[in-house]
C-alpha positions as CSV (number, residue, x, y, z in Angstrom):
1,X,-19.3,-0.4,23.9
2,X,-21.4,-1.8,20.6
3,X,-18.7,-3.6,18.6
4,X,-20.4,-3.6,15.5
5,X,-20.0,-0.7,13.1
6,X,-23.4,-1.9,11.0
7,X,-25.9,-1.6,14.4
8,X,-24.1,1.9,15.1
9,X,-27.1,3.5,12.9
10,X,-24.4,5.1,10.8
11,X,-26.0,7.5,8.2
12,X,-26.0,6.9,4.6
13,X,-24.2,9.5,2.7
14,X,-25.8,8.3,-0.9
15,X,-29.3,9.5,0.7
16,X,-27.9,12.6,1.6
17,X,-29.1,16.0,-0.3
18,X,-25.5,16.7,-0.5
19,X,-24.9,13.6,-2.8
20,X,-27.7,15.2,-5.0
21,X,-26.1,18.5,-5.1
22,X,-22.7,17.3,-5.9
23,X,-24.0,14.9,-9.0
24,X,-25.8,18.4,-9.9
25,X,-22.5,20.3,-9.7
26,X,-20.5,17.5,-11.6
27,X,-22.5,18.0,-14.5
28,X,-21.2,21.4,-15.1
29,X,-18.4,22.3,-17.7
30,X,-15.0,22.3,-15.4
31,X,-11.9,24.1,-16.6
32,X,-8.7,24.1,-14.6
33,X,-7.5,27.4,-16.3
34,X,-10.9,29.4,-16.1
35,X,-10.7,28.1,-12.0
36,X,-7.0,29.3,-12.0
37,X,-7.8,32.7,-14.0
38,X,-11.0,33.7,-11.9
39,X,-9.3,32.6,-8.1
40,X,-6.3,34.2,-7.6
41,X,-5.8,32.8,-4.1
42,X,-7.1,29.1,-4.5
43,X,-3.7,27.8,-4.3
44,X,-3.6,28.8,-0.3
45,X,-7.3,27.9,0.4
46,X,-6.8,24.4,-1.2
47,X,-3.5,23.3,0.7
48,X,-2.8,21.9,4.1
49,X,-0.1,20.5,6.1
50,X,0.9,17.6,8.7
51,X,4.0,17.7,9.8
52,X,6.7,17.0,7.0
53,X,3.6,16.0,4.4
54,X,2.3,19.1,2.4
55,X,-0.5,18.7,0.1
56,X,-1.6,21.1,-2.7
57,X,-4.9,20.1,-4.4
58,X,-5.7,23.4,-6.3
59,X,-5.4,21.6,-9.4
60,X,-8.4,19.4,-8.6
61,X,-11.5,20.3,-10.4
62,X,-13.4,21.7,-7.3
63,X,-14.7,25.0,-5.9
64,X,-15.8,26.1,-2.4
65,X,-19.4,24.9,-3.4
66,X,-18.1,21.6,-4.3
67,X,-16.0,21.5,-1.2
68,X,-18.3,22.6,1.0
69,X,-21.1,19.8,-0.1
70,X,-18.0,17.5,0.0
71,X,-17.6,18.1,3.7
72,X,-21.3,18.2,4.5
73,X,-21.3,14.5,3.0
74,X,-19.1,13.6,5.9
75,X,-21.4,14.6,8.1
76,X,-24.5,12.8,6.6
77,X,-22.0,9.1,6.4
78,X,-21.0,9.6,10.1
79,X,-17.5,10.2,8.8
80,X,-16.4,10.8,12.5
81,X,-18.3,8.7,14.1
82,X,-16.6,5.7,12.2
83,X,-13.1,7.2,12.8
84,X,-14.0,6.5,16.2
85,X,-15.3,3.1,15.9
86,X,-12.0,2.5,14.1
87,X,-9.6,4.0,16.2
88,X,-11.3,2.3,19.3
89,X,-11.6,-1.6,17.8
90,X,-15.2,-1.6,17.1
91,X,-16.2,-4.2,14.6
92,X,-15.7,-2.1,11.3
93,X,-14.9,-5.4,9.1
94,X,-18.6,-6.5,9.2
95,X,-18.0,-9.4,6.3
96,X,-15.7,-11.2,8.8
97,X,-16.8,-9.5,11.9
98,X,-13.7,-8.4,13.5
99,X,-12.4,-4.8,14.0
100,X,-9.4,-3.6,11.9
101,X,-7.0,-2.1,14.3
102,X,-3.7,-1.5,11.8
103,X,-3.4,1.8,14.0
104,X,-2.9,-0.2,17.4
105,X,0.3,-1.4,15.8
106,X,2.2,1.8,16.3
107,X,0.4,3.0,19.4
108,X,3.3,4.1,21.9
109,X,3.6,1.8,24.7
110,X,2.1,4.3,27.2
111,X,-1.3,4.3,25.3
112,X,-4.1,2.0,26.5
113,X,-6.3,0.3,24.3
114,X,-8.6,-2.7,25.7
115,X,-11.1,-4.5,23.2
116,X,-12.8,-7.4,24.7
117,X,-10.5,-9.4,26.7
118,X,-7.5,-8.5,25.2
119,X,-4.7,-5.5,25.9
120,X,-4.1,-4.6,23.0
121,X,-1.2,-2.7,23.7
122,X,0.7,-5.0,25.8
123,X,0.2,-7.6,23.3
124,X,1.8,-5.3,20.1
125,X,4.9,-4.0,22.2
126,X,5.3,-7.7,23.2
127,X,5.6,-8.5,19.6
128,X,7.5,-5.8,19.0
129,X,10.0,-6.8,21.5
130,X,10.6,-10.5,20.0
131,X,11.2,-8.4,16.4
132,X,13.5,-6.3,18.2
133,X,15.3,-9.9,19.6
134,X,15.4,-11.6,16.8
135,X,16.7,-8.8,14.4
136,X,19.1,-8.1,16.7
137,X,20.6,-11.3,16.9
138,X,20.9,-11.4,13.1
139,X,22.0,-8.0,12.7
140,X,25.0,-8.6,15.5
141,X,26.1,-12.2,13.9
142,X,25.2,-14.1,16.9
143,X,22.5,-16.0,15.1
144,X,24.3,-19.2,13.4
145,X,23.2,-21.1,10.3
146,X,23.4,-25.2,10.9
147,X,27.5,-25.0,10.1
148,X,27.7,-22.1,12.5
149,X,28.1,-19.4,9.8
150,X,26.6,-16.0,10.7
151,X,23.6,-15.0,8.6
152,X,24.6,-12.4,6.1
153,X,21.2,-12.9,3.2
154,X,17.4,-13.0,4.4
155,X,14.9,-13.8,2.4
156,X,11.4,-12.4,3.1
157,X,8.7,-15.3,1.5
158,X,5.8,-13.4,1.2
159,X,2.7,-12.2,-1.0
160,X,0.3,-9.3,-1.2
161,X,0.5,-7.2,2.2
162,X,3.3,-9.8,3.6
163,X,5.4,-8.8,0.5
164,X,4.5,-5.7,-1.1
165,X,4.6,-3.5,2.5
166,X,8.2,-4.4,3.8
167,X,9.4,-4.5,0.4
168,X,8.8,-1.0,-0.5
169,X,9.6,0.6,2.9
170,X,12.6,-1.7,3.2
171,X,13.7,-0.2,-0.3
172,X,12.7,3.2,0.4
173,X,14.7,3.7,3.6
174,X,17.6,1.6,2.3
175,X,19.8,4.9,2.9
176,X,19.1,4.2,6.6
177,X,20.6,0.5,6.5
178,X,23.6,0.2,9.0
179,X,24.4,-3.4,8.7
180,X,26.0,-5.9,5.7
181,X,22.9,-7.9,5.7
182,X,21.0,-7.9,2.7
183,X,17.2,-8.8,2.6
184,X,15.9,-9.8,-0.3
185,X,12.0,-10.2,-1.1
186,X,10.5,-13.4,-3.0
187,X,6.9,-13.5,-4.0
188,X,6.0,-15.0,-6.9
189,X,4.3,-18.6,-7.1
190,X,6.0,-19.8,-10.2
191,X,9.7,-19.9,-8.3
192,X,11.4,-18.2,-10.7
193,X,12.2,-15.4,-8.2
194,X,13.4,-17.6,-5.9
195,X,15.6,-20.1,-8.5
196,X,17.2,-16.9,-9.5
197,X,18.1,-15.6,-5.9
198,X,19.4,-19.3,-4.8
199,X,21.8,-19.1,-7.4
200,X,23.7,-16.4,-5.9
201,X,22.9,-17.3,-1.7
202,X,25.1,-19.6,0.6
203,X,22.9,-22.0,2.0
204,X,25.4,-21.8,5.5
205,X,24.4,-18.1,5.7
206,X,20.7,-17.3,4.5
207,X,17.8,-17.4,6.6
208,X,14.4,-17.4,5.4
209,X,11.4,-15.7,7.1
210,X,8.2,-17.5,5.9
211,X,5.4,-14.4,6.5
212,X,1.9,-15.2,6.1
213,X,-1.3,-14.6,8.4
214,X,-2.9,-18.0,7.6
215,X,0.0,-20.0,6.9
216,X,-1.8,-21.9,4.3
217,X,-1.2,-19.6,1.4
218,X,0.5,-21.8,-1.2
219,X,2.2,-19.0,-3.2
220,X,4.1,-18.7,0.0
221,X,4.1,-22.1,1.1
222,X,5.6,-23.1,-2.2
223,X,8.3,-20.9,-2.3
224,X,9.3,-21.9,1.3
225,X,9.0,-25.8,0.9
226,X,11.5,-25.2,-2.3
227,X,13.7,-23.2,0.1
228,X,13.7,-26.0,2.5
229,X,15.0,-28.1,0.2
230,X,17.4,-26.1,-1.5
231,X,19.0,-26.1,2.5
232,X,18.8,-29.3,3.0
233,X,20.6,-30.4,-0.1
234,X,23.5,-28.6,1.2
235,X,23.1,-29.5,5.0
236,X,23.2,-33.5,4.6
237,X,26.4,-33.3,2.7
238,X,27.8,-31.1,5.5
239,X,26.7,-32.8,9.0
240,X,23.3,-30.9,8.8
241,X,20.4,-32.2,10.0
242,X,16.6,-30.8,8.9
243,X,15.9,-30.2,12.5
244,X,19.0,-27.5,12.5
245,X,18.1,-26.5,9.5
246,X,14.4,-25.8,10.4
247,X,15.7,-24.2,13.5
248,X,18.7,-22.2,12.2
249,X,17.4,-20.8,8.8
250,X,13.4,-20.1,9.2
251,X,11.1,-17.7,10.7
252,X,7.4,-17.7,10.9
253,X,5.2,-14.6,10.8
254,X,1.5,-15.8,11.4
255,X,-1.8,-15.5,13.3
256,X,-1.8,-19.3,13.2
257,X,0.6,-20.9,15.5
258,X,-0.9,-24.6,15.1
259,X,0.2,-24.5,11.5
260,X,3.8,-23.4,12.1
261,X,4.2,-26.1,14.3
262,X,3.2,-28.7,11.9
263,X,5.7,-26.9,9.1
264,X,8.4,-27.3,11.7
265,X,9.0,-23.3,12.4
266,X,10.8,-23.8,16.1
267,X,8.8,-21.9,18.7
268,X,11.3,-19.5,19.6
269,X,11.1,-18.1,16.0
270,X,7.4,-17.8,15.6
271,X,6.5,-14.5,15.7
272,X,2.4,-13.5,16.6
273,X,-0.5,-11.7,14.2
274,X,-3.6,-11.1,14.7
275,X,-7.1,-11.7,12.9
276,X,-7.8,-8.1,13.2
277,X,-4.8,-7.2,11.3
278,X,-5.5,-7.1,7.5
279,X,-2.4,-8.3,5.2
280,X,-2.2,-5.0,3.2
281,X,-1.8,-3.1,6.8
282,X,0.4,-5.5,8.4
283,X,4.3,-3.6,7.4
284,X,3.7,-2.1,11.3
285,X,3.3,-5.6,12.9
286,X,6.0,-8.7,12.6
287,X,5.2,-8.7,8.9
288,X,7.9,-5.6,9.0
289,X,10.9,-8.0,10.7
290,X,12.5,-7.5,7.0
291,X,13.0,-3.7,7.6
292,X,13.7,-3.9,10.9
293,X,16.8,-6.2,10.0
294,X,17.6,-3.8,7.3
295,X,17.4,-0.9,9.2
296,X,17.3,-1.6,12.7
297,X,15.3,-1.6,15.4
298,X,15.1,2.2,16.1
299,X,14.2,3.3,13.0
300,X,11.6,0.9,12.9
301,X,10.1,2.6,15.6
302,X,10.3,6.2,14.0
303,X,8.5,4.6,11.0
304,X,5.6,3.7,13.5
305,X,6.1,6.8,15.0
306,X,5.6,8.6,11.7
307,X,2.5,6.5,11.2
308,X,1.2,7.4,14.6
309,X,1.5,11.2,14.3
310,X,-0.5,10.6,11.0
311,X,-3.4,8.6,13.3
312,X,-3.4,11.7,15.4
313,X,-4.0,14.4,12.8
314,X,-6.6,11.7,11.3
315,X,-8.6,11.7,14.4
316,X,-8.5,15.3,15.3
317,X,-7.8,17.5,12.6
318,X,-10.8,19.7,11.4
319,X,-11.9,17.7,8.4
320,X,-11.3,21.1,6.5
321,X,-7.7,20.7,7.5
322,X,-7.3,16.7,7.8
323,X,-4.9,15.5,4.9
324,X,-6.7,11.8,4.8
325,X,-10.5,13.6,5.0
326,X,-9.4,15.7,2.0
327,X,-7.4,13.3,-0.2
328,X,-10.6,10.9,0.2
329,X,-13.2,13.3,-0.5
330,X,-11.3,14.1,-3.5
331,X,-11.2,10.9,-4.8
332,X,-14.8,10.5,-4.1
333,X,-15.6,13.4,-6.3
334,X,-13.5,12.1,-9.0
335,X,-14.2,8.5,-9.0
336,X,-18.1,8.6,-8.2
337,X,-19.3,12.1,-9.5
338,X,-16.5,13.2,-12.1
339,X,-16.7,9.9,-13.3
340,X,-12.6,9.7,-13.7
341,X,-12.1,5.9,-13.7
342,X,-8.1,6.1,-13.4
343,X,-5.5,7.4,-11.0
344,X,-2.1,7.1,-11.4
345,X,0.2,7.8,-8.6
346,X,3.7,9.1,-9.4
347,X,6.7,9.6,-7.1
348,X,9.5,12.1,-8.3
349,X,12.1,9.8,-6.4
350,X,13.4,6.6,-6.8
351,X,13.2,5.6,-3.4
352,X,9.6,5.3,-3.8
353,X,9.7,3.2,-6.7
354,X,7.6,0.4,-5.0
355,X,4.6,3.0,-3.8
356,X,2.5,2.7,-6.5
357,X,2.2,-1.4,-6.5
358,X,1.7,-1.4,-2.7
359,X,-0.9,1.4,-3.2
360,X,-2.4,-0.6,-6.1
361,X,-2.9,-3.5,-3.2
362,X,-4.2,-1.1,-0.6
363,X,-6.9,1.0,-2.8
364,X,-8.5,-2.0,-5.1
365,X,-8.1,-4.5,-2.6
366,X,-10.0,-2.7,0.1
367,X,-12.4,-0.4,-2.4
368,X,-12.9,-2.7,-5.0
369,X,-16.3,-3.5,-3.9
370,X,-19.8,-3.4,-5.1
371,X,-22.1,-4.0,-2.2
372,X,-22.7,-2.4,1.1
373,X,-21.7,-3.1,4.4
374,X,-25.3,-4.5,4.4
375,X,-24.8,-6.4,1.2
376,X,-26.8,-4.2,-1.0
377,X,-25.6,-3.7,-4.4
378,X,-24.1,-0.1,-5.0
379,X,-25.6,2.1,-8.0
380,X,-22.7,4.2,-7.9
381,X,-18.9,4.3,-8.9
382,X,-16.5,3.1,-6.4
383,X,-12.4,2.8,-6.7
384,X,-10.7,3.6,-9.9
385,X,-8.1,1.5,-11.4
386,X,-5.0,2.8,-9.6
387,X,-1.8,2.2,-11.2
388,X,1.5,4.3,-11.2
389,X,5.6,4.3,-11.6
390,X,8.6,6.6,-10.7
391,X,7.3,10.1,-12.3
392,X,10.5,10.2,-14.6
393,X,10.3,6.8,-16.0
394,X,6.6,7.4,-16.4
395,X,7.0,10.1,-18.4
396,X,8.6,7.8,-20.8
397,X,6.1,5.3,-20.9
398,X,2.5,6.4,-20.4
399,X,2.6,10.4,-20.1
400,X,1.3,10.1,-23.7
401,X,-1.7,8.9,-22.9
402,X,-2.1,11.4,-19.7
403,X,-1.4,14.5,-22.0
404,X,-3.0,13.4,-25.3
405,X,-5.2,10.0,-24.8
406,X,-8.8,9.8,-24.5
407,X,-9.5,8.7,-20.8
408,X,-9.6,11.1,-18.1
409,X,-7.2,10.2,-15.2
410,X,-6.4,11.8,-11.7
411,X,-2.8,11.5,-10.7
412,X,-0.9,12.0,-7.4
413,X,2.6,13.8,-7.5
414,X,4.9,12.7,-4.7
415,X,8.3,14.6,-4.1
416,X,10.8,14.9,-1.8
417,X,12.0,18.8,-1.1
418,X,15.5,17.8,0.3
419,X,17.5,14.9,-0.9
420,X,21.4,14.8,-1.0
421,X,21.8,18.1,1.1
422,X,24.5,16.3,3.4
423,X,26.4,15.4,-0.2
424,X,27.9,19.0,-0.4
425,X,30.6,17.3,-2.5
426,X,28.4,15.9,-5.2
427,X,26.7,18.8,-6.8
428,X,26.0,16.5,-9.8
429,X,23.3,14.9,-7.4
430,X,21.9,17.8,-6.3
431,X,21.3,18.9,-10.0
432,X,19.5,15.7,-10.6
433,X,17.4,16.3,-7.7
434,X,16.3,19.9,-8.7
435,X,15.6,18.8,-12.3
436,X,13.3,15.9,-10.9
437,X,11.2,18.5,-8.6
438,X,11.5,20.7,-11.6
439,X,9.7,17.8,-14.0
440,X,7.3,17.0,-11.4
441,X,5.6,20.4,-11.0
442,X,6.4,21.1,-14.7
443,X,4.2,18.1,-15.4
444,X,1.5,18.8,-13.3
445,X,1.4,21.8,-14.8
446,X,1.1,20.4,-18.3
447,X,-1.7,18.3,-17.4
448,X,-3.9,20.7,-15.9
449,X,-3.8,23.9,-18.2
450,X,-2.3,21.8,-21.9
451,X,-1.0,24.5,-24.3
452,X,-2.0,27.3,-22.1
453,X,0.8,26.3,-19.8
454,X,3.6,27.5,-21.5
455,X,2.7,31.3,-22.5
456,X,4.9,31.8,-25.8
457,X,3.4,28.6,-27.4
458,X,3.8,29.5,-31.3
459,X,0.3,29.6,-33.0
460,X,1.4,26.9,-35.1
461,X,1.8,24.3,-32.3
462,X,-1.8,25.7,-31.2
463,X,-3.1,24.9,-34.5
464,X,-1.3,21.7,-35.1
465,X,-3.6,18.7,-33.9
466,X,-0.4,16.3,-33.4
467,X,1.1,19.0,-30.7
468,X,-2.3,20.1,-28.7
469,X,-2.4,19.3,-25.1
470,X,-6.0,19.4,-24.0
471,X,-4.6,19.9,-20.1
472,X,-7.8,19.5,-17.7
473,X,-6.5,16.4,-16.1
474,X,-6.9,16.9,-12.0
475,X,-3.9,16.5,-10.0
476,X,-2.8,16.3,-6.2
477,X,0.7,17.1,-5.4
478,X,2.1,15.8,-2.2
479,X,6.0,17.1,-0.7
480,X,7.4,15.5,1.7
481,X,10.2,17.7,3.4
482,X,12.5,15.2,3.7
483,X,12.1,11.1,3.2
484,X,13.1,9.7,6.6
485,X,11.6,6.5,8.3
486,X,8.9,9.1,10.2
487,X,8.0,10.8,6.9
488,X,7.2,7.5,5.4
489,X,5.3,6.4,7.9
490,X,3.1,9.3,8.0
491,X,2.8,9.1,3.9
492,X,1.7,5.5,4.2
493,X,-0.6,6.1,7.0
494,X,-2.3,9.2,4.7
495,X,-3.1,6.3,2.6
496,X,-4.5,3.4,4.5
497,X,-7.1,6.6,6.2
498,X,-7.8,7.7,2.6
499,X,-9.0,4.5,1.8
500,X,-11.1,4.2,5.0
501,X,-12.3,7.7,3.8
502,X,-13.4,6.7,0.6
503,X,-15.1,3.5,2.2
504,X,-17.1,5.2,5.0
505,X,-18.5,7.6,2.0
506,X,-19.5,4.7,0.0
507,X,-20.5,2.4,2.6
508,X,-18.4,-0.6,1.8
509,X,-16.1,-2.8,3.9
510,X,-12.4,-1.8,2.7
511,X,-11.1,-4.7,5.1
512,X,-12.4,-7.7,3.6
513,X,-11.4,-9.2,0.3
514,X,-13.7,-11.8,-0.8
515,X,-13.1,-11.3,-4.9
516,X,-9.5,-13.0,-4.7
517,X,-11.0,-16.4,-2.9
518,X,-12.9,-17.7,-6.1
519,X,-9.9,-17.8,-8.5
520,X,-7.6,-19.7,-5.6
521,X,-10.3,-22.1,-5.3
522,X,-11.1,-22.6,-9.1
523,X,-7.0,-23.0,-9.3
524,X,-6.8,-26.3,-7.2
525,X,-9.8,-28.1,-9.3
526,X,-7.7,-26.8,-12.6
527,X,-4.5,-28.3,-11.1
528,X,-6.2,-31.6,-10.4
529,X,-7.2,-31.3,-14.1
530,X,-3.8,-31.1,-14.9
531,X,-2.2,-34.1,-13.1
532,X,-5.3,-36.5,-15.1
533,X,-5.8,-37.5,-18.9
534,X,-9.4,-36.0,-19.2
535,X,-9.7,-32.3,-20.3
536,X,-13.2,-31.8,-20.6
537,X,-14.1,-30.8,-17.3
538,X,-14.4,-27.2,-18.0
539,X,-15.5,-24.6,-21.0
540,X,-14.5,-25.0,-24.0
541,X,-11.7,-22.3,-24.1
542,X,-10.4,-23.5,-20.5
543,X,-10.2,-27.3,-21.7
544,X,-8.6,-26.4,-24.9
545,X,-5.6,-24.7,-23.5
546,X,-5.6,-27.0,-20.7
547,X,-4.9,-29.8,-24.1
548,X,-2.1,-27.5,-25.2
549,X,-0.6,-27.6,-22.1
550,X,-0.8,-31.3,-21.5
551,X,1.1,-31.5,-25.2
552,X,3.8,-29.7,-24.4
553,X,4.7,-30.8,-20.8
């Protein structure tokens, strides 16, 4: 199998006639109110379902002609071949010359996938068995700290994908937690998170997971060093040694065993990553250890199974009914053709509170690119700025801008249909859930239709310029039957594949992140300057700021 997506003669969507036709269509005046008035069945045509996920995209500024051209664009960009390349382990990460096999992390044990000399499925399931073994020891109380006490708290130290994914999933699924062990997450380089946390924890019963693909990330290692110092301060007073602390209080997760060894992670407590797992796609791997500790391995495997079900849907469903393909094409239409440069994710469920932050990294780090696979400069818009918040909070924070600001913003509304259904004794919780669902549907309606959304809106309201709602903000609504490990896995995988669809149409590499490197290199130079007397090494602004910091230090 040819291992490079670059060498497969993939077509260029940019050069196709469908791209040109979409540019022409985008120049038309699009009115959601008019589209719904003249097309009474668009809600039926512009919806799709996969398992527990139902997607209504009828409030997008599209018609059949736009959708047809978008679907034709996938042929011009050889999307089907690109999907096959992704799933079979071809070199889709062209700048780093490697595969991107996050989908392999959730393949069942009975599957087969050979990439070069590596039996990927066997390696993945060996790692999962290690995760299961370690998590069970911790959950069952047989993992003991240096003083012999059982572990009560686990702190996941990571940043980026090593933090955002596990934090999001563990929080969303906390009602499945069946252990008294509390899982915490630390990522900030400045130490404030860790400092506040350590004041509340017991060194004798705290375990730290150091999650870093390279095991060289300064944010993570600086926190890990502080954690080690904190543990040793207690252990030395109670007969513990550095060797016992390192062995009994640290687990390492990395693709770099040599650096884990050098840091002092015991070999039995090292979990493996591979260079073909990108950080922002890694929660399915050993990086998900914190999730497994909190909710148990059976539920963690359900999370993987849900993601795999979306992988199968992505690979096999007709593109006209394919949720990731449709979601990705709509994003391309909005950003590239309609020039909508902002996108917000609005989960109307507090359990999904960290989902927007997770998707911020997933989408913007993946698709915030301006060159093609071949290094050619792009002359079209790619990834929009993405942000979000739990819907009810967002209504009191930035919906003012969505409804009456000058910016066009596309929106994803996400809601769970069933919640508290087993809690028959608490009608007030069910009432709150129904209020949340009502607000989700109401806000998408007002964003689409503005003042016209309320039939009896008074003439005075229409004429009052301060109370005018213009509408015409496009949105997609995702309804989840019920939030479970399986449905959450499918939801996350949906967005992963959306990112890949967008990148395929734009012909960019969604699996590298060179844009984050220079700032880190510059930080090392600035840090050295902070330790010296001279402050004239940089531009005048930076030099002045350094002087100010030194004066006050």
